[in-house]
N, C-alpha and C positions, 0 to 999 in steps of 0.2 A: 536652170529656173525657168521655165517658158513667162516669158510674159504676156499675161492675158487682157491688160488694160492698156494706151498708150500712156508715155508719159504726156501732162497737160500742156508742157506748149505745145504738143504737137496737133491739138484740138483745133478745128477752126471756130471762129466766134460767131456765136453762138446757138454754136450745140452743145448741149449735156453731156459732160463728163462718161458716164455710163450707158450710153446712146451710140449703135455704130456709125459711119456715118465711109462716103464712099473717099476711099484715099488712106483709108485707117490702114495698120499693118499689124500682121504677128510672126511668131517666129513657128509658126508651125498652121496646118488646118486644126489639130486639136485644142488647140489654145483657141483659134478662132472659133470652133465651134461652142466651150466654155464658156467666153464670150456674148454669145448670141442664146444661149441656155438660162445663162445668171440673168440676160435684160429679158428674157424670154418670161423667167422666171417671178420677176417684177416687175413686170405691164401687166400678164395674166394671160398668159396664151403658152401654147405648148409648140415646141419646133418639132419637125422632122429633115431627118436627112434624104437629099433630093439627088440633085442629079449628079453624073459625077462624070468631068473633063479628066482623058491621061493625052499623056505625050505620044504621037507619031511613031517617035522615036525609037524611045525604050516601053511606053505601056506605066509611065508612073502617072499617078495622078497630080493634073497642074494645074485645080478647079472642082470647084465642088458650090454646089446649089442649098442652102441652109432654110425650107421654109414653112410657116404655120401649119402645122396638123390639119387646117378647116382648108387647106391649100387644094385647087381642084373638085370634081364631083365623082364620089362613087358611078362606078361601073354599074348598069341594074344586072341582077343575079340571072342568069339564063334555064337554073333551073327551072323545071313547068313546077314542082312543090317546095316552095319555099318555109321551111319545117318555121323560123321564126324571122320575122324581120325585125333586123336588127333599127334601130334611134338613128338617122342619117345625121353625121358630125362632117361630111367634109359639105361646102358652100360657096367652093370656090376664089374663097381669098388669098389676094396677091401678095398679103406682108412676106419680107424674103431681103437676105442678102446672098449676092455672090461670091468668094471669094476665089482669085488665081495666083497663080504662085509664078511670082517675077524672078529674072534675072538672079535678082541674089538671094533667091535661097526661099526669100519673105513671103508671105501668105499678103495679100492687100482687096479690102475690099474693093468691085468693082460696078457694085447695086446693093442699093438698098432702099426697099420702099416699105412704107415708115405703117400705114395704114390699114385696118382691117375692115373688115364686112360683115364683121359681126361686135358683142360684146364681148371684151374683157374681162379678167375677174382679176383686177389687182393685187398684192399680197399674199394670193392661195400660190399654195407649191401644187408640181406636176401631180398630186396624187389627187390634189383637193379639185384640178378642173379636171382632173376625169372620174371622178365621182359626181362632177356638174353634168358630161357629157352623158353618165351612161348611170343616169339615178337607180334603173331596176337593176342595172349587174349591180352595181353599190350593193343594192339587199340581199339580195343574192348571194357573192361574195358574202356577206354577212351571217346569212340564212347558213351556209354551205360552213362557211368557220364556226358556226356553232356547231352543225352538223361532225366535224371533225373534232373537233374536243370531246362530243360526248359518246364517240367512237372510239379515240383516246381512253376515256374513261372506263366504255365496258369492255377493252382490250386487256388496261391493264388487272380489271376484275379478274377475268379467265386466265390471264396469267398469272396471279393469286393463287385461283384455284387450282389451276394444272400443276402449280409449287406442289401447294398442298396434298393433292390427288399421289404425285411422286415422291413425297418424303413417303406419305403412308404407305407408296409400292415399296417403297426401298427399308420402312420398317418391318414392314410382313416379309422380303424376302431376306432381311437379318434372322429374323424370328423363326424362319422357316430352316433356311440355314442352318442352322443354332440346331433345329430340332432335327431334322438330316443328320444330323452330323454326330447328335444324341444316339442318334439309332443303329447310324454306324458303329459308333462304342462298345452299345451295348449289344451288337450282332457278332463284334470283335470276341468279347469278350467272352459271349456263349457256346464259341465257337471252341476259343481257348481252352474253355470247360472242358468241352466235349473231347477235346484231342487230349489233355490232360487225365482224363476218365479213364479213356482206352490204353493207355500206357502201359 
């Protein structure tokens, strides 16, 4: 089982147990990611996986930056005609942690920037934070979800109509098949009678 948070004895004095700090150790990069993600959810921001450093010797991962999703700035759109301008979500926030793999195999926090350049929404989950950042998108998602539900109902109605039509076709085929069988039998009887009368 990977350790996500350090033992209480490992934490330097004055630092909350649920806050990253330089020197904090994790068993793996995934454990560091899980810890920072849980911290971000509690504090009220969303993390984004950023730069990855690899070993020149074997190409394995040896360093990872985990940043606030408002880090940096969006590159200007080079297209001449922008159909729909998206809301600006990157504001140059510098909050992040940098973890590096050490010789013991553990991952250690080598840099931690706590301060954000934007308002935080403590207690809100990732989905709520995303909805706050994209209010118009939230309405659009709700509208599309409703449309999807309506289409599913309509599709179910069409399916039932088709099933009824197929049932009627099947009944008609069976009836037709019986009539054809009856006609064939009648023709055979007539032919038999004619043959017997000639004998």
